[in-house]
N, C-alpha and C positions, 0 to 999 in steps of 0.2 A: 237328642232331637233338636233341630234348629227351630228357633222362633221366627216365623215368617211375617213380614209386614204386609198388610193389605190396605194401606192408606191410599188415597187418591193422589195420583201423580200424572205427569205428562205422558209417561210411557205406560200404556194399558197393555196388560199381558193377556189379551183376548185369545191369541193363538198359542199361548204358552211359551213365547220366545224369551221373556224376561221375568225374573223373580226380584222381589224388593225386600229388604229387611232393615229395621232400625240398626244404627250403629250401637253395638253392645260389647260388653266383655262378660264372659261366663267364668265363674270361679268354681273349680272342682277340687277333688282331693289332690289332683296333681299340682294345684297352686298352694295347697296347705290346709284346705278344709279338713276338719276332723271327720266329717261324714257328709255324704252326698245329699242326704235328706236334711234340708235346712227348714227351720221353723220360723225364724224371726230375724229381721234386719232392723238395726237401730243405730243412732248416732248420738254421741255425748256432746257436751257443751264445748269441748276443745276441738271437735271435728273427727275423732276417731269413729270409724264404722265397726259395729259389732254384728256378728252373725252367729245365731244360735243353731245348733244342729242336735241330732239325736245322740251324739257322743261329744258333748262339751261345746265350746264355742271358740271363735277366733276374733282377733282385733286386726283391723285394716288401717294402715296409715297412708295409703295412697300408693305405696310401693310394694309392701310385703305383708303377708298374713302371719300373725303371731298366734299360735294355738294355745288353748288352755284346756286343762282336764284331758289331755290326749290319752287315749286308751281307756277312759272310764265311760261306762254306760250312764251318762247323766244327760237327760233331755232338757236342754235350755230353751224355754219358750217365751222369755220376756227379759227385759232389762229396765232398770231404774237408776236414777242418779239422785242420791240423797245426801245433802250436806257436801256436795262436791265429790262424793265417792261413788263410783259405778258399782252396781250389783247385778250379777247375772242370776236370773230366777229359774229354778227348776220346780218340779212338783212338790218336793219335800224340803229341799235345801235351797239356800241362797248363797252366792259366793261374792264376797267383797273383793274388789280388785285394787291392788296397790302396786303400780309399776308392772313388773312381770310376774308378781305373786298373787295368789288368791288365798283367802281364808274362808272356811266354811261356817255357816250358821244355819239353824233350822228356820223354816218359815214360821212355825209356831213352836215356841220353846216347850210347850206342854205336849205337843205331838198330836193334837186333836184335829188340826185343820191343815189342808193342803191347798196349793194354788190351783185355781181353775184356769187351765191353760188356754182355753178357747177364747176368753175374753181378755187375756193378758196384753194383747197387742192394741186394743182399741180403747182403752180407758185412758184418761188424762195422766200425765206424769205424776207419779206419787200415789196412784190408786190401784188396788188390786181386788180381785174377787176370790174369797176363800170359800172352801166347802169341806165337809167332813169326808171320811174315807168311803162313804156310800154315795158321794156326790150330792149330798142334801145339806139342808141348814146353811145355805149360802149367805154370805154377808159381804157387803162392800166395805173395805177398809182403806185407810190412808196410812201410808208408810211414813214413819218419822225416824229420826236418828236413835230413838230410845225403843222403838218397836211398832207394832200394828195398833192403829187407833180405829175402832169400829165406827162407821159412818151411818150405815143403814142395813137393816135386815127386813126381809119380806118373804112369805111363802111363794110369791110370784117369781122370785128368783130361781126357785127350784124347778119351775116350769120350762126354763130355757133348755133347748136341745143343743148339742155341740156345734150345729151348724149356724146358730144365731148369736148375735153380738149385741149386748146392751150398750146404751150410750148415755153418758152423764153430761147433761147440758145445764151448767150453772147449778142450781139446787134441784133440778128436775131429772129424773132417771127414766129413760125410755127402755122398755123391755119387750122384745119380740118373742112370742110363743106360738105353739101349734093351735091355740084357741084365738089368736088375734094379737094385736099390739096394744100395750098398756103404757100409762104414764104414772109414775110414782111421785105424788106431790109431797109437800111438807106435812109431817104427821104421819107419813108412810101410808097415805090413802091411795089406793090404786084406782085409776080411772081408765076405762077401756076407750081407746081412740079409734079402733077399727076392728071389724070382724075378719079382715083379711089375714089368712093363715100362712102366706108365703113371704112375709117380711123378714129380711135377714139382717139388716144393718141400717145405721143412720149416720148422718153427717151434717154439721152446721156450715152453711155457706152464706154469701152476701144475699142470696134469694131466701134465706130462711133455713128451717130444719127440713131436711130431705130424708126420705126412706127409700131403701133399695129392695125391690121385690123381684120375684122370678119373671115378671112380665114387664118391668120397667121401673121408671123413677117417679116417686110420689112426693108431693109437698104436704108437710105436717103443719096443722095449726091447732088452735084451741078446740075446734069443733070436729076435727077428724083429719082424714087424708084425702087428697085429690090427685088424680093422674097428671103428671107434668110432661112425661115423655114416655111413649110406649116403646119397649125394647125387650123382646124375649130372649133370655139368656140360655145358652146351650147346655151348660152343666152347672146349675146352682145347687146341686145336691149337697155339697160341703160348705155352702154358704157363699156370700159375696163380700169381698173386701173393697172398700172404697177409700180413696185418698184425694186430696186437692193439691195441685201444683201451684207454682208461682204465678201463672197466668190465670188462675182461678178456674182451671179446667178440672173436671172430675175424671179420675183414673179409677176404673172399676175392673175387677177380676173375678171370674168364676174359677172352676177348678182347672181349666185348660187355656183360657183366653183372656187377654187383656184388652180393654176398651177404653176410649176416651170420649167423654161427653162435653160438648162445647156449644152454647147458644142453640140448644135444641137438636143438635146433630150428634149422631153417634158414628164413630169410626173404630174399626178394629186395628189395633196397634200391633199386636203379636199374638200368635196362637201356636198350639202344638206342644204345650208344656205338660209335664207329668205331675199333677197336683200342685197348684199354686197355694202356698200356705199364707203368705204375707206380702203386702206391697208397702214400700217406704219411699218418701221423697226427701233427699238429704238437703243440707243447707246450700248446696250448689245446684239445686233443682234437678238433680239426677234421679231417675226412677230405678228402684231396686226391687227385685222379686225373688222371694225365698220359695224355692220349689223342691220336689223330690229328686231333681236332677242337678242340684247345685244352686248357686246364687247368681242372678243376672243383674248386671248394672247397665241400664240403658242411658246413653249420653243425651238427655233431653229428647226432643223429637225433631231435631233440625237436621242432623247428618243422617242421610239415608243411603244405603248401599244397594246398588243394582247389579245384577249378574245375569248373563245369558244362561238359559237353561242347558245349552250345549257347553259342557265343561271343556271341550277341546277348542273353543272359539273365544275371542275377546273383541270388544268394541275398540276400534282404533281412531275413527274419525267421527265426530259428533257435531251437529249444528241445529239450531232452533230457527225455524223459518215459518212465517205465516201460521203460527200457533201449533206447528207440528215439530216433533223431534225426529231428526233424520240421522241415522247411524250407518257407518260402514265398518265391517268387521275384517279380522285377519283372514278369515276363510272366504272372503268374497261376498258376504251377504250385504244387501242394502235393506235396512229396516226403517219404516216410518211409522211412528206412533205404536210401536210394538208389533207391527205386522210386516211380514217378509214381502219385499217387492221382487227382488231377484236373488239368485245365488249362483256363483260361479266359483267352483272350488279351485280353479287354476288362477284365480285373481286374489289380490289382497289389497288393502287401502293403507296409505301413509297416514300418520297422525296429524292431518290438517284439513281444514275446510274453508270454503269461501262462499258468500251468499251475494248474488247479483241479480237484481230485477226478479226476485222471487224464486230464483233457481239456486240449488245447492250444488257446489262442485267439489269433487273429491279426487285426489291423486291415487290412481290405481296402478296395477302391474302393467307398465308399458303404455298406458293411455290415462286420460282424465274423464271421469264420469260426470254427467250432468243429470241431476234429479229434479224433475218438475212434476209436482203432484205425485201420482203413483207411477210416473213414467221414468224410466232410467235409460239414458242413451250415452254412448261414447263419442267424444269429440273426433275420433279417428285421426289423432295426431301421429307424427312419426314415432315409431317405437323407440322408447328411451327409458331410462331409470328416472322417474319423476319423484322428486323429493318432497315437494310441498306445493300447495296452492294458496294464494293470497288475493288481495283486491287493491287496486289502485284506481280511484275514481270509478269509472264504468268498465274498466279492463280487468281481465282475469290475469294474474301474475302466476306464472308456473316456474318452478325451479327444478333444474336437473343436476347432475353431478358436475356439469362443466359450464352451465350458462344459466341465464335468467331470460324467460320468454314472456312476451305480452300477447294476449289473445283477446280479440274483439268479439265479444259474444253476440253482437248484432250482425256483423258482416262475416264472421267466422274467419277472420284474417289472423294468421299467427306471424309474429315478428320476434326476432332476437334482439333483446335490449342490450345485452352485454355478455361477453365471454371472459371478461377480465376478473370476474369473481371466482375464487377457487372454492369449490364444494359449497355452494350456497345452501343454507338450512332453513331460513325463514325470511320474511319480508313484511314491512308495515308501511302504510300510507300515513304521513303525518297530517294530511288535510291542508297543507300549505304548499303543495307543489312538489314535494320531494318524496321519493321512495327510499326507504332505508333497508338494506339487505345485510343480514347476519350470515357470515361465511367463515371459512377456515383459511387464514385466521382473521379475526377482527370484524370490522364494520365498514360498509360502504354506503355512500349517499349518492343516488341517481336524481338528477333534476333535468328539466327541459324535455320531459318525455313526450308531451303532447305537441310541442311546437317544432319538433324535428331537430332540436339542438341539444341532444343528449350530452350531459356531462357527468363524469364519474369522479367521485372524490373518495379516496381511502382515508378514513378517519384515523387520526393519530392520537386523539386524546383519550383513547382507551388502550388497555394492553392488547397489542395486536398478536400476541403469541397464544392467546386463548381463543376458544371457539364460542361464537355467539349462535346458540342453538334454539333459543326461545325469545319472542318479541310480541308485544301486544300494543295496540293503539286504540284510542277512542275517536279518532278521525277529526279531532279538534286541536291538533298541534301537540298532543301529548303522547309520548311512546315510553314504554319501559322494556328494558331487555336485561339479560342476565349473562354473566361470565363466571362460571363456577358457583361459588357461594356469595358473589357480589352482585348488587342490584344497581342499575343505572337508569336515569331518566333523561329524555330528550324533550325540551321545552323551547319552542320557537327556534329550533335549530341548534340550541346550545345542549351540550352533554354535561351531566353532573353525576357524581357518585351519590347514591342515596344512603348517606352515612347513618342516617337515623334508623335504617333497617339493619345495619351491619351487625349490632350486638345480637339481634334475634336470629339472623340467617347464618352467622359465622359457623362454619363446619358443616352446613347442610347444602348439599349440591342441589341447585335449582333446576327443575325440570320444565316448569310451565308457569306463565305469567298471564294474568287477565285483569283488564281495567273494566270495572263495572260501569254501566250507563248511569248508575245511581251514586257514583262518587266513592267507590270502594276499590282497593287494590287487593288482589288475591295472588299469592305466590306459593306454588306447590313445589316442595322439595321431596327428595327421596324418602325422607323419614318424617315428614310433617307438613303443616300448612300454615302460612302467615296470612292474616287478614288484617287490613288497616284502612283507615279513612284516607282519601286521596283528593287533594284540592287542585285548583286550576293552575297552581305553580309547581305542580309535580312533587308536592311535599306530602310524606306519609305521616300520620299521627294515629293515636289510639291503636297502637300495634299490639296484636295478640298472636300467640303461637298455640297451634292445636296438633296433638299427636294422640297416640293410642291411650294416653292417660285421661284425655278429656274429650274424646269423641271421634277424632280422625283416625280411622283404623285401616285406611287404604295402604296397600303395599306397592310402593313405587309408581307414582303417576307417570303417564306418558309425556313426552316432550311436546310442548306447545299445543296442548289440546284441552281447551275449556270453551264453553259457550254459556250463554245466559238466556233465560226465558223472560216472557213479558212481565212476570211478577217479581223478577230480580233473583230467581233461583239460579245458582251457578252449578253447572254440570261438569265434572272432571272425569276423564277416562284414565284408567290405570292398568297395570300390568295383569290384574286378575279380574277387576271389577270397575264400576263406575260409582261415583258418589255425588250426591246433590245436596246443596245447602243454601241458606240465605245469609249472605255476609252481614246484613243489617241485624238480623236476629242474633247472630253470633256475637257481634260487638255489644249489642244492647243487653244480651244476657250475661256477657262477661263471664264466660265459663272459665273456671279456675282449674288448675291441675289437681286440686284436692289432695295435696300432700300435707300431712301433719308432721311437724318436726317433733320428735319425741324428746322430752327433757332429759339432759345428761347429767350424771353426778358432777359435783363441783370439780373433782379432779380431772374430768374430761372437758372442762369448759375451755374455750379458746384462750382466754386471758391467762389462765394458769400455765397452759403450754407455752404461751408467749413469754411469760416471766421466766419459766424454767429454761427455755432456749436461750434467752438473753443472759441469764446467769451462767449457763453452761459456756456460752460463747465468751463471756467475760473471763471465766476461770481458765479456759483454754488459751485465750489471748494472754492472760496474766502469767501463766506458767511458761508459755513460749517466749514472752518478752523477758522474763526473769532469767531464763536459761541464756538468752542472747546477751543480756547485760553482763552476766557472770563471765561468759567467754570473752567478751570484748575487754573487760577490765584487766584480764591476765595478759593480753597480747599488746596493749598499748603502752607507750612510754608515759612518763609523768605528765608531759604537757598534753598529750591526747587523752590521758585519764582525767586531767582536770576539766578539759572540754566536755568529756563524756558525762562527768558528774553534773555539769551545768545542764546538759540536755536531758539527763535523767530527772533532775530537779523540775525542769519545765514539764516533762511528761507527768510526773507525780502531781504538780500543781494543776495541770489540766484535768487529771482524773478526779480530783476533788470537786471539780465543777460539774462533772456529769450527773452525780446523784441528785443535785439540786433539781434538775428537770424531771427525772424519773419519780422522785418521791412526791412532787407536786402534781404531776399530770396522770400517773397510772390510776390513782383512785378515781379521778374524774372520768377517765375512759371506762373504768369498770362500772361506775354508776350509770354512765350514759348508755352502755350496752344493756344493762339490766332493766332500765326503765323506759328508754325512748326507742326511736326508729332503728331497726336493725340495718336498713339501707344506709342511713347516714353514719351509723356506727361503723360500717364496713369502710366508708370513706375516711373517717378519722383514724380508724385502725391502720389503714394503709399509709396515711400521712405520718402517723406516729412511727410505724416500722421504718419508712423511708428516712424520717428524721434521725431515728436511732442508728440506722445503718450509716448515715452520713457522719454522725458523731463518732462512731468507731473508726470509720475510714480516715477521718481527719485528725485522730487523736495524736498522731505523731507529727503533724504538719504545724509549723510555728505560725504560718500565715496563710491567708486566703485572699483571693481577688475581691474587689468591691462587689462584683456580681454575685460571687458565691456566698459572701458574707451577708449580703442583703437577702438573698433567697433563703438562707438558713434562718435568719431572724424573722422573716415573714412566716415561715412554717412554725417557728416557736410561738409567735403571737397568735396565729390561728388556733394552735392547740390550747393555749391559755384561754382564748375566747371560749372553747368548749367547757372550760371550768368556770369562768366568770360570767359567761353569757353577755347580755346587753350591758353589763356594768363596765366592760372593757371595750373601748373603741381605740383604734390606732390608724396612724397615717404614715406612709413611708415615701419620702420624696428624694429623688436623686436627680441632681442637675445635669442637664445635657452636656455641660462643659467638662464633666468629670471623666477622667480616663478610667473605664471600667476595669482595666488590667492592673491598676495600682494595688499593691498587696497591703492588707491590713492584718493586724494581729488576730489570730484565730480566737473566736469567742468574744471579741471585743464588744460588738453590738449586742450579742446574747446577754452578756453580763450586765450591761447597762439597762437593757430592757427588763431583764429579770428583777433587778433591783428596783425599777420603777413600778413593776407590777406587784411585787411582794411587799414592798414597804410603803409605796405611795398609793397605788389604786386599791390594794386589798383592804386598807384601813379607812378608806374614804366611804362616805355615805352618798350613794347616787352613782352616776355615770363618771368614769374616769377616762382620760385621754392620754395616749402615748404618741409622741411625734418623733419620727426618726428622719433626720435630714442628712444628706451627703452633698457637699459642695466643694468647689475649687477655691483655694485661697493661697496667696503668697505671704510669707513671712520672712523678713530680712532678705528679700530678693530670691528666696527659695520657693519653688512651686511645691504645693502639697494639697492634701485632701483633708477637709474638716468634716468630721462626723459628730453629729449631735443627737442626743437622746434627752427629751424633756417630757415631763409629766405634770399634770395638774392635781397631784395627790396631796396628802396631808403635810408633806415636807419631812425633812430629815429629823428635826427636833421632835415633832409629834410622833413620828414613826418610832424613834428610839424609846420614847415614853410608853408607847403602846406595845412594843415588841422587844422587851428587854432581853430576851434570849437570843436575839440575832447576833451572829458572830461576824457578819460582814466579810465572810471568807471570799465571796465572789469579787468584790472590789479590791481586796488585799492581793488576791491572786493575779488579777490583771495588772495591778501596780508592780508587783514583783516581776512579771513578765517584761513589762515595758522597761523597767530599770536594767534588767539583764541585757535586753536588746540594745539599749542606748550605749552600753559600754563599748560596743564594737562599731559604733556609727558616728560619723562627723556631725551630722544633723540629727537632732534628737526629736523623739515623739514628745509632744507637750499635752498635758492634761489639765483640765480646769473644771471645777464643780461650783455651780451657782445655786444658792437657795433663792427660790422665787417667792415673791410676796405680792399680795394684792394691793389695791388702792388704799386700803385701811391699815396696811402694815402687817397683815396676818400672813402666815405661811401659805403659799399657794402652789407648792410643788418644787421640783429639783430639775436642774439641767446639767448634763454631763457633756463636756466637749473634749474631743481629742484631735489634734492636728498631726497628721502623719506625712513626712516628706516623701516625694515621689521616688527618690533614690535610696529609700531606706532598705537595708539589707537585714535578714534574719539568720 
């Protein structure tokens, strides 16, 4: 049975043309529930949702349901989290959950007491009500890691019937019975607070302690109770469940209906349920209902779906005008405020509307309709295929398959603006004298419409091969339009791609765009909705995506069809239904997808797979390289063999340098991922992956250009900052006179920077600085490039004293490389190391300088 919404809206269904329902998702056995009869919904501290049924329970992570105790007749009526471990509570047994496994324990080791299930859902975390097998001798207990601790006993607890729920408020216990309501004070003294016999439950709010009775809501004080709001419930026979949401509204349910109470007003949210057993509001402010027909998850109370009662008809055109909602349907109906004005089964309406001087215009089959009040008239235009209607100042703009028309609503004069646009789809007035038309292909700009000097510009700054099918304007110089999954903005005549929305909309075909008068941008795609804040410079911010996981359940919105009411509610027409929502409430509420990422075993962690893939790649490369080396040695003559040996020596030397980076940085990345932001971890993981890939790609290259070497060392220093944090600061300076194509020995700057960080900065107390400079310098009339790496660390002598285990392999490797290269070059690479001292003669760092001739060959 469908839960139907009866909340107040702009479309009143007085004549039964429209139905309304909250946006919800229903979970049944088809989704993985163990049993349709659900008893309890609950959420643990990590965000998992648990649903108890008559045959076990399930855990929901936002994507899938994981069943427990499948096939067992175990009624789960409550959940507790004790010492970080979740326990599912049955009458006789409790089940401790560890990952996907459960272990069974008795509620009472001696077997004398069972769980009272009717109060399991309403007591504070850690408290339960136990009773003997005759449902007597009840006692309030607190659950601990070692067992049940008795808190309170009273004969009054045995007077509670299954439809009533006691309430623990600090040290006071409120108990509703058939004889009236009682308060158990310290010392277990019972004080009767009212003779009213139909009180079912209590709740603490900002207004104090409140009681729910069959005839309404009461305030509870020390002297008794007083009526706060009268409201007779239809089916309180099995009790009343009450919860409070984030907006401090009360959500109340009897057996079949859910109500909301706010500021003295009652509204019916949903009805038609078969036995509501429990209500729950999760950490994302979503309302859950456990019923005997499955579990319902209502996505707040913002998204409301509207559907015509005629299942063979849908709303295509929609506009809000003078406090009324006007709709045109596929089957030719015109509906105003839920009332049918006219019906023409031979007609249909296109998905667009325009409002001019209090009149609504809709493009129909062969003509355009004008709706004024309850009157519907046709403009009697020449028969044509009318695609859309829009507005330019006080004119009605009409699009056909082959042209764009202008219609004066006062003089009734029809004029053809242009026939140059091929298949126009939409149009928008920028409020600055231009009319923008989306067509096939691309975008056109029409200006000079009113002064008789019409000019048409085919805009080339957007892809002209795509079709512009949706466009929106606020009439103040701001326009948004869509091409496929890309969004563009027009501001003061300039077009720019809204790149800030690209990550959210990528892969989602855009169907409709709307700019709210309150500064919000709404973009409807085939499979979701983007809502963002929109400023006067056409920039989007605070971007959020909504789909079936967090409330937007519409199937395929129609092209270019949204409207907005006076209170800021946006209405969107879709292929099967309409949906209404408030963009400001969506963003302020910040609805989350509510997906809990389950922890993985260590062998499934990303860094383990990364290390394994790197090792595998290294082994494959090493085996392939070794086979190539053996084949080459057999075929080459002695001279070539000697040359190959030198190349192999260089490759082996470079390989020794690679583990320096891996051993120093991998541990830092692992710690960063485990303890800090996963978003930033993803950035550093990608940077590390790119760096490693570049290392492997360049392993056989003896040299790199100045540009590549500087980019490589910049990535290295950024990764080292991940490890050292603010202790490491660096600056890279490249003079404009340097030829960026000059080749430097591979790993030259990396080796110097690694030495500076490992031996200079790592041993220094406080912040250390590394400065990399690349400049042009002539020596002996030979042009060359001077690279310099300096640090303000502890110096070489102090570093040697502090790190006696250092092998200095990095500097030795680079020196051997340069020595081999110099043998075959006329002009040699020159190296120089300077120990820096401060004004007092103390070590103050090290400076490595290398001069490379521009004509050096490797």
